[in-house]
C-alpha positions, 0 to 999 in steps of 0.5 A: 781402804787400807794400804796393802802395798807400797809405792814401788809395788803400786807403781809396778802393778799400775804399769803392768795393768796398763800393758795388760789391758792394751795387749789383751784388748788388741788380742781380743780384737785380732781374735774377733777378726779371725786373724790366721796368725793366732790359729795355733791358740784356738782350740776347736772341740771336735768329736772323732768323726766331725769335720772342721767347718768355718762356723766351728772355727769362727765360734772358737775364735769368738770364744777366745776373743771373749776370754781376752776381753774378760781378762782385760776387764780384770786388768782394768780392776787391777789398774784401779786398785793399783791407782788407788794404792799409788794415790794413797801412798803419795798423800802426805801423812799427818801425824799427831803427837 
C-alpha cells in the first residue's frame, strides 16, 4: 500500500481514532442501557396521534446505540489505516543510486 499521509498526520489520526473508538463504544453502551442523560439525543418518530411508550423509547435508544457501534467500527478501520501509515513512515528507506 502506498503512503498517502506523512508521519505527523498518521500519528494524529492514530490518536484521534483511538479516542473516537473509546468514546463511541462508551456512548453505545450508555445508549444500550437507556441512560436518561442522553434523552435529548434520542429521536422518537411519532405520528400526530401516537403516544410515547416505553417500547418506542427503548427502540429509539437501541437505534442510536447501533449507530454508535457502527461509527466505532469505522473508527477502527481508520485506526488500522493510520497504524499502517505510521508504520510505513517509520520504516527505514533504502535508496539505490
